[in-house]
C-alpha positions in Angstrom: 67.9 15.9 61.9 69.3 18.5 59.8 66.8 19.5 56.7 64.0 19.6 58.6 60.6 22.3 58.3 60.7 24.9 60.4 57.0 23.4 61.3 58.4 19.7 62.0 61.1 21.1 64.5 58.4 23.0 66.3 56.4 19.6 66.6 59.7 18.0 67.9 59.8 20.8 70.3 56.5 20.7 71.8 56.5 17.0 71.7 59.4 17.5 74.2 57.0 20.0 76.5 54.1 17.5 76.3 56.3 14.8 76.8 58.4 16.3 80.1 54.6 16.8 81.7 53.7 13.7 81.0 56.4 11.9 82.6 57.5 14.2 85.1 55.4 14.6 88.2 57.6 17.9 89.3 56.9 19.7 85.4 52.8 19.2 86.6 53.9 21.1 90.2 55.7 23.8 88.5 53.1 23.8 85.9 49.9 24.0 88.5 52.2 26.1 90.5 52.9 28.5 87.4 48.8 29.1 87.1 48.5 29.8 90.4 51.2 32.4 90.0 50.0 34.1 87.2 46.4 34.2 88.4 48.1 35.8 91.3 49.7 38.4 89.0 46.3 39.0 87.3 44.1 39.3 90.8 46.4 42.1 92.4 47.1 43.8 89.4 50.6 43.6 88.8 52.3 45.9 86.6 53.6 45.2 82.9 57.6 44.9 84.3 56.7 42.1 87.3 54.6 40.0 84.6 57.8 40.4 82.9 59.8 39.7 85.6 58.1 36.7 86.7 57.4 35.3 83.5 61.4 34.9 83.0 61.7 33.2 86.2 59.3 30.9 85.9 60.6 30.1 82.7 64.1 29.4 84.1 62.3 27.2 86.4 60.6 25.3 83.8 63.8 25.4 81.4 65.7 24.1 83.9 63.6 21.6 84.9 63.4 20.1 81.2 67.3 20.0 81.1 67.1 17.8 84.3 64.6 15.5 82.9 66.8 15.4 79.2 70.0 14.8 81.3 68.3 12.2 83.7 66.4 10.2 81.1 69.7 10.3 78.9 72.0 9.2 81.5 69.9 5.9 82.7 69.5 5.0 79.2 73.4 5.4 79.0 74.0 3.8 82.4 71.3 2.0 83.7 73.4 1.0 86.4 74.6 2.9 89.3 77.9 5.0 88.5 79.8 7.9 90.4 79.9 10.3 87.7 76.3 9.7 86.5 75.4 10.6 90.0 77.6 13.8 89.8 75.4 14.7 86.6 72.1 14.1 88.1 73.0 16.1 90.9 74.6 19.2 88.8 70.8 19.4 87.2 68.7 18.9 90.1 71.0 21.9 91.9 69.9 24.0 88.4 66.4 23.5 89.6 67.3 24.6 93.4 68.8 27.5 92.2 66.3 28.5 89.8 63.2 27.7 92.2 65.0 29.9 94.6 65.7 33.0 92.0 61.8 32.6 91.2 61.1 32.6 95.0 62.8 35.3 95.3 61.6 37.5 92.5 57.9 36.5 93.8 59.3 38.0 97.3 60.1 40.9 95.7 56.8 41.5 94.5 54.8 40.8 97.3 57.3 43.4 99.3 57.5 46.0 96.6 
């Protein structure tokens, strides 16, 4: 895809985000949780620093979830059957989502306990 315009490349990226939300239930759950978290920050009058920290944590979760989706999709296409190494790749990607989620929860707890 070399030589594409910046506008077209952004279009591909936005299409990827939309596709992830359409295909993956967990992305929709994370999206709803994100709205709830930001509503909570607004309702509690969170300082700017907490908005930044929470946004980074939430972004980390969404990025990990999208990477997980991409890895699973590609792995399923390239090797539809069971294979131990494909399982490892999927498990590691899912582990990345779990770690990102734990980090986000820790940031949320830090805000609540401040």
